[in-house]
C-alpha positions, 0 to 999 in steps of 0.5 A, a space after each residue: 132650782 126645784 128645791 133646796 136641801 137644808 136644815 137652815 130655815 134662813 134659806 127662805 130668806 135668801 129666796 129658796 121657795 121649796 126646802 127639804 129639811 131633816 135630810 141629813 139627820 139619820 133618825 128624822 124623816 125629812 120634811 118638805 116646806 113650800 113658801 107658797 103654802 107658808 104664804 097661804 096658811 100663815 100669810 107670811 111672804 118672803 119679806 115678812 119672813 125677813 122681818 120676822 127673822 129681824 125681830 126674833 133673831 137669826 144667824 145675822 141679828 140678835 133680835 129685839 129683846 122682849 119680842 117673841 113670836 106672838 108680838 113679832 107676828 
């Protein structure tokens, strides 16, 4: 797969490495997201993104009450 077209950021958690987001919204310019750039610029590997989703909440968990992005990072 060269890239995934999805508005769901959980795609990274399931192994997508390149995502085009916003393709389905008429008044939005699609954005391109690459897991390698995320890892380089933010230090977030796939495993760390999974942990972040667990701390903050996602489609599959409510997260930990009182933990925001700063504490989760």
